Structures are given as structure tokens and as C-alpha cells.
N, C-alpha and C positions, 0 to 999 in steps of 0.2 A: 504494500500500500504506500501511497505517496504521503508526504508530510503536509501537503496543501490542504487547508481547511475547506470543507464543503460549505458554500455560502448559499443560503436560501435566497433565490432571486426575488421573491415577493417582499421579504424583509429588506433586502438591499434597495429595491425600488421605492418602498415606503420611506426608507431613510433618506434616499436621494431626493425624493419629492419634498420632503419636509424642509430642506434648506433651499431658499430661493436663489442663493448665489450659484447653485449648480447649473441653472439655466444658461448663464453666461458661458460656462464651459461647453455646453452643447452648441450654442450659437457659434462660438469660436471653432469648434470641431467642424461644423458644416461650412463655415466661411473659408476655412483653410483647405477645403476640398479633400478632407480625409474620408468622407463618406456622409451618409445621411443619418437619420434618426435610428434606423435599424442597425447600421454598423456601430453607432455609438452605444446603443443598448447592448449589443452582443459583446463589444469590447469591455464594457464596464459591468457586465453581469446583471443587466436590468431587463425588465419585461418591456418589449417594444410596444405592444398594444396599449399598455398603461400610459407610456409616454405620449404616444400618438393621440390617444383619447383626451388626455389632459391638454395637449396643444390645440386640438379641435374645439374643446369646450371653453377655453379661456381666450377671449378676443385679443388680449394683450400678448399672450404667448403666440397666438396664431399670426399676429402682425409681425412679431419678432422673427418667427420662422420664415415668413414670406420675405422679410428683409434679408435674412441670411441666405436664402435661396437666390435672391436677386443679386447679392454680392458675388456668389459663386458664378452665376450666369455672366456677369460682367467680367469676372476674372477669366472665364473660359473664352469669352469673346475676344479679350485682349490676347490670349494665347493663340487663338485662331488667326488673328491679324499678324502675330509674330511668325507663325508657321508659314503663312502666305508670303510674308516678306522674305523669309529664308528660302522658300521655294523659288521665288522670282529671282533671288540673288544667285541661285545655283548651288546653294549649300546643301540642299536635300535632293534626293532623286525624285522624279515625278511620281512614281507609283507609291513610294513611301509617304511623300507629302500629301497625295490624294487620300491615302488611307487615314492619315492623322486628321486631315481636315474633315473627312466623313465622320470619323469617330467623335470629334469635338462638336461638329454640327448636330449629331444625334443627341449628345448630352445636353446641348443648349436647348434644343427643341423639347426635350423631356422636362427640363427644369422650368422653362417659361414658354409653354405652348401658345399662349395668347399673343405674345410679342414676337417670338421667333418660329412658331410652328408653320407648317405648310398648309394647313387647313384654314379655310376662311371661317370667320365667325359671323354668321348672318343673324341679324335681329329679326325674329319672326313675329314681333308684336304688330297687330293690325288694329285698326279702329273700325267698329261696325257703324257705318254712316246711317243705317236704318234707324238705330236707336237714337242717334243724335237728332235725326229729322223728326222722329216721333215726339221727343221731348220738346223740340222747338215748336211743334204744332200745339202741344198741350199748353205750353207757356203762352202762345198767342191766344188760345181759347180762354185762358184765365184772365187776360187783360180786360179791364172794364171798358165798355163801349157806351158812348152817349150819342143818341140819334136826335138831332135837332132839325126842325123844319126850315127849309130855305124860303125866305120871304120873296114873293114875286110881285110883280106890278099888277097883278090881277086883283081888282077891288070887288068885283061882284060875285066871286066864288067863295064858298065856305071852305075851311081847311080840310074837311072830309072829302070834298070833291076834287082836291088837287091830285094830280097823277103821282104815282110812286116815285118817279124820277125827281120830284121836287124835294125829296128828303135827302139829307146828307148823313152818311155814316162816318162819324169822326174817329171811331176806333179802328177802322180798317182803311187800307189804302184803296183808292178807287182803281178800277180796271179800265184802261183806256179804250179797249175794244167795246165796252158796254156803254160808254158815254155817247151821248148824241152830239153830232157835229152839224155845223151848218146854220144858216140864218133861219131856216124854216122849221126849226124844232120847237 
């Protein structure tokens, strides 16, 4: 038997999570491109799922994790530019440079698929114009209308004998095709 003590991963994870200073060690691990959360958990004898769940549950930890991943992405992008410059200067063989560039590109795409991925992000949100029109019609129907008679120069007729066209609907716009035109109306 070996002399190394058997460490309970659950207890080690609980102890690690109890100290808030440990998170800085994880972010440094990720930013230095040593690996991700899974590699950190394995190396330190912690439970990966517990760390990952804690990061997902806490918005501050999630933001710090995203920041660490962004730092790795930028570092890899700089490495990619360096390899490209070395390839163009003739310091690397074409096949070796292409393989390195392909590998770095793949890692960058996986770390930040929104920014560096090959797939398009399409916003599929649409607006149902039918519902907007229905609500606009309901709003128009709710507006108060006042109908006032239009005074005409006819002195010998009573208001009841006036034609319907002599009333003006002030709550609605008049329709030009229904108005009478000309001097003989």
C-alpha cells in the first residue's frame, strides 16, 4: 500500500467551496490556459459537477468564469496571429503551420462560439401584426365620439328633416370617397 492518504472528494470540495479566495485560483488556472473547470477539479481532487453547478447558480461566479474564458480566447487569438506571422516569415513549414492554426481556431470557436464561431446567430423573434391591429381597433372603438349637427342656411326645415349628411362625426375621420362634391349637392 502507498503512504498517500485517501482524500474524500466530497469533503475536499466542501472545504474548497467554503473559502472564497479559492475562486481566484480557479480563474487564474483557466486564464493561464492550463485547462478548464474539469481539469482543475481533477487536479485538485474536487467534484467537477459541484463546481460547475455553483458557477451556474451564482451570477457573480458565472460572470467571472465568462471573463476568464474571454481572457483565454484573446490569448489564443494572439497566439494565432503569432503563428500566422511565423508562417508568413518562413519559420514554420506550411503543413505544420496549417495544423497549428486549425487547432487554435477550433479552440477559439469552442471557447467563444458567438464571437468566433462559424454558425450564424439568427434572431427569430417576430411580431404578430394581427394582434397589434386588433388592439388599435379596440382603442379606436373606446374613444368617445361626439356627433354635432352642422348648421345650414336652411331656415324653413326642422332638424329632423335634415339629411344624414348634415351631421358631422367628430370622433372619426371622414372618408373622402363618401363626401359629396360639387356645387349641386
